[in-house]
N, C-alpha and C positions, 0 to 999 in steps of 0.2 A: 608496453604494447608488444604483442606477438604478431606474426603474419596471420592475417585473418580474412575470411570471406564473409562479405555482407551482401544480402539481397535487398535491392530496392524495388518496391512495387508501387506503381502508379495505377490506380484502379478507379472505376466508376463507383460512386457512392450516392445513394438517394435518401431523401428525407422521409419518404413514405414507407420504407421497408427496411428497418435495421437488420432483420434476419437475412434478407438478401445480401446486404453488405457483409454480414458475417460469413455467408457461404463463399463469397469472393475471397475473403481473408483466408478461409480454410484451404481453398484451392491454391492460393499463393504460397501458403506455408508448405504445402505438399511439394511444390516446385522448389522452394528454397531448400527443403530437406534433401531432395534429390541432387541439388547442385552444391551441396556441402556448405550452405550458409550457416554461420555462427549467430548472426543477427538477421532478422528481417525487419525493415522499417516500412511502415504503411502511412498513408496520408493523414493529414489533419482531419479530425472528426470523421474518420473513415467509418466507424461503427454506427454512428448516429446521424450522420449527414450534415452538410454545410450549405447554408443559404439564408438570406434574410427573411426568415419565416419563424413563427412561434414553435414549429415542430423541432427546431434546433434545440430548444430547451425542454420541449415536451417529451423528447426521446431520452432525456438525461437519466442516468442511474447512479446509485452509490458505487464507488470504486474502492476496493475490489469485490464487493459483495453482490453487485448486480448480476443479472443473468448473462449479459454479454461478456462482462469482465470474467466471470467464472469460466465461460467457454474459452476465452483467451488463455487463461491459466492452464486449463486442461490441454490445449493445443501445445503450449510451451513445454508442458511436462511430457506429452507424447513424443514430440520431436527433439526434446532435449536441447533447445536453443532459446535465444533471447528474442522476444517480440516487443516492438515499439509501435503502438497503434493509437490513433486519435479517437477520443470519446468525449461526449458531453458529460462532465462529472457533476453529480448532485452531491454537494458537500453537506456535512451535518448541520451547518447553519442555514441550509436551504438556498444557498447561492449556487448557481450553476457556473462552472468553469470550462473553458475550452482547453482540454488537457490531452497530453500523451501519456498513456500508462505504459510501464515497462515491467516485463515479467521475464525471468530467466530460469529455464529448466523447471518450470512449475512454481517458482517462488516469486511472489509479488514484491518488486523492488521500490515502487513508488510512482510518482507523477511529476511531470513538468507542466505547469499551467502557463498559458499564454499571458504575457505581461503587457504588451502594447496591443490593444484591440483596434481593429480597423473598421472604419465607416460605421455601419449599423450594428456591428457586434457589441458595441457599448450598450445597446438596448436589451441585450439578452444575457451577457456574461459578466461575471466579476473578473477583475484583473488580478493576475498572479503577482506575487511579491518576491519570489525566490528564483535563483538559478541553481538547479539541482545537478548533482554528479552521480553517474551510474558506473560502478566498477564491477565488471563481470570476470575479472581475472585476466582474460585474454586481451582486454582493452578497457580503457577508461573513457567514457563519453558523456557529452551533454547534449541538450536538445534546444533548438531555437525554432519556434513555430511560425511559419509563414511571415506575416507582417513584421514580426520581431527581427527578422533578418535585415531590415532597413536601419536598425539601430546599432552602430558599430560598438557601442559601449558593452553590449551583451557579449560580443565576441571577445572583448578584453576580459570580461569576468570569466568566461570559459578558459581563456588562456591562463589566468591567475589560478584557476582550479586545476591546472595541469592536465587537461583532457587531451587525448590523442585524436579524437574525432568529435565533430559536431554533426548531429543528424538534423536535417532541416525539412521536416514534412510540411507540405503546403496544401491548401485548398484555395488557390489564388484565382479569384474571379476575373474574367476578362471581357466583361461587357455583354451587351445584347448581340445575338448572332442573326444574320439574315436567314430567311426561310430556306434559301438554296446555299448550301455550304460548298463553294467551289474549291477545287484543289489549290487555287491561288490564295483564297481566304484561309484555308487550313494551314498552308505553309507559312503564311505571314504571322498567324497567331502562335504557331510553334516556334518560329524564329524569334518572335518578340519575347517569349518566355525564356528561351535559352540565352538570348543576348543579355537579358536583365540579370539572370543568375550569374553569368560569366562576369559581367561588369561589377557586381557587388561582392563576389566571393573570391576572385583570384587574389586580390590584395589582402583580404582577411586571412586566407589560409597562409599566405607567405608571412604576413606580420606576426601571426600567432603560432606558426609551426604546427598546424593541425590539418587533418583531412576534413572536408565537408562533403556530405552526400545529400543530394536534394531529390525529392520526389513530389508528386502533385496529384490531386484529384483529377478525374477525367470526365469530360462531357457535362451535360446538364444534370444538376442534382435535384431539380424541382419538378421532376416528372409527376404528373397527376395533381399539381397545385396550380392555383391561379394567382394573378397579380404579383408574381415574384419571378425574377430571373436570376439564375446563378449558373453560369457556364465556366468550365475549367478546361484548360488546354492540355493537361497532363504533362508528360515527358519526365526524364530523369537526367541527372548530371552528377559527376564526381570531380572534385578538385583536390590535388595533393598538396602537401606542405611546402612545396616549391612554387606554388601558384600555377601549376600546370593543370589544364583540364584533361583528365585521363578517361573520362566517360562522357560521351554525348549521346543524346537520344537517337534511336534508330527509326522512330516512327514518323510517318508523313500524314497521319490522320489522328483524330481524337479517339484513340483506342488504348486499352490497357497495355501496360508495358512492365515486364518483370525481368530484371537483370541482376546477375550475381557477379560481384567484382572481387578481385584479390587486392588487399591492401598490404603493402610492403613496409614493415617496421623501419627499414633502413632509411626511408624517406624522412623520418623524424630524427635520425641519429645526428644529422647535421643541425644542431640545435641553434639555428641562427637568430631566433627571437629573444629568448630569455637571457642570452649572453650579452645583451646590449646594455647591461648595467642600469636597468630601469630604476629610477628613484621613485619607487612606488608611493611612499608616504608623502612625498612632495606632490605627486599627481593627485592623491586623495585630498590633500589640503586645498589645492587649486580648485578642484571640483566643488568641495564644500563651500568655498568662498563665493562661488558663482551660483550656487543653488538659491532659489528664492526662500 
């Protein structure tokens, strides 16, 4: 790992207009470029939208050959940096996956598919089966999508893959909202999201000697649709390998947030996790014995 700047973007994304979503991505990429970002990470299903509605899969496209994917590749080539963005991926077997595509300097590197699907997502998506590694020279990273962050075994796999960073894009739904969104309600939802991330990630980063960067979709994604609710509180967070939160959200409302952070490689130099003489094969055996 080298010292590196990463841009986190939490943005509004809607199911009815993927081109509008793409325009927001383009604007965020322009900001990331100005701020010297080497990577920009964007929310889960940013391009195609997230919410319990058939449009989640109706908007799906082949990756990297679909039109939205091709636009992302062109953006990455233009700005000469790495883009991690969520998209509903239409696979060759006609299964749709909740995926994050990764492109670096115009080169398509691959996908991370969501492994553990939440709630109604099982009605729409296939489940991923692999934890991928993306090495762009300056840094080696993995991706854990939204609900997958509740499963600590995935952080262990990332650790065994020797990544420096885990990107954690979200489109975390937070229930129905009242007609009047008071400042107190907004503050409570934002605090709830930040507190949950801090609770789950501080120990993970310390245990596995990695950075974690988290971002989220913003606001309602079901604009123009009926009989479905999908609201998202947004916000960003960064946690370093010492378990310290070095980035907290600055927003007090459900608004887009774009922040570029500097990650210091020396935070990983004190390699406090892998030097614990982990008996990996014993752990694997114990897990295999307990699997059904």
